[in-house]
N, C-alpha and C positions, 0 to 999 in steps of 0.2 A: 277065298274074300273076307270075313269076318276077323281072321289072321291077322290080314295087313293091318286094317280099319286095328287092333288090336295097338298092336308091333308100332305105327304112326300118332299113336296114343301118348304113347310111354318115351319116345322117342322126343315128340314136340309139350310132355310135363317132363323129363328130365333137361328137355332147354327149357326150361323154363325158370327147373326150380335155377342150374347155375347161374341164371341172369338176378336171382332173388337170392344170394348171397346170405343177408341179413339173417335169413331166416337160421340160419346157425348159429347165431353172438347169442351172447346170453341177456335173458332181459330181468326189470327189477319191475314189478307186480307194488304198486302206490294205493292204499286202498286211503280215502281221504273220505272223512266223517264229522256232521254239524252234531256233535253229539245236546246242546242245548234242543237244536233242531228234532230230531228227533228224540228223544225221548219225553217234547211235547207231542207228537203224531201217537210215541206209545204209551202216556199215560196223561196225555192232559198240564196243564198246569207252564206258566210263560217263566216261570223263575230257574232252571234250572242253570247248577253251577258246578265245576268242578269243586272239591275241595281235597281231597287227595289222590293220587296216581300207584301206583306201584309196578311196576317191570322183572316178567318172570323171561327162563329164557324165550320160551313160546307165546308167551302173550304180553298186553298191559289191560292191567285194569284199572279202573278210575271212580272212585265215592263221590259221588252228585247228591246233591238236594235241591229237592222244589222251596224257595226263599217266598213264594208268592201267595203260599195256600196261610192259614194262622195255623194249620196240623200242618206240618212242612212235612212233603215225603222222600223219603230217604230209596236213592238208586246206585245198586250194581253193576259199570258195564263195563265185561271181559273184553277185548280185541284179540282174537289170534292174527297171528301173522300170514295164517295162512288163506284168511280172508271170512276165517267164521267168527260168530258175536253168541254172547250169552246176558242178557241185561234183564235184567230181577229189580222191581218194585219194590219196596216194603213189604219184602219175602217172593212174592209173589213175579212167576216167570212167564218175562213178556216176550219175549224173543229169545230163541234159539234155532239159531241159522244161517247161513252162510252168505255176507254180504254181496258178496262179489258174480252173486247169481240177479243185480236186480232187483230186490227185496225195497231197497227205501231210495225214495228222492233223497235222503239226506247224505248217501254214499255216491263216491266218484272215483272210480278208477284209473287210475295212470300208469301209461309203461315208457319205461325209460330203457337206453343206455345204459347193460349194466358198464362196461367202461370208460365212456365217455360222458354218461348220464345226460343225453340230449332226450328229448319225449321223442315219443313215436307216437305220433298220429295213426291208429286204425281208421279204413273206409267202412 
């Protein structure tokens, strides 16, 4: 009886997969980050501004400064294409980890069909 149940489960699963062919389509994951808001959460201050950026092969780095203080803070934010991020403020590491694991309210994941660019809504 157990073998029959497992066979039925496998058949139902295969049929369900056949009805969800979109699972085999390429998907683009986009991470959007509110950099000034995130730095405010990490380091305080309210006047964070990007003053330069540098794009590499697998990441993009932003140089930022907080102009709301009498002695401005300086930050380096590196966002890797795989969702990993590193944040240093005045030479001190404040964040070193994944943004894709829900570590910040200022980061949002959005998924798109690679071929059509259509947004994918996950339940």
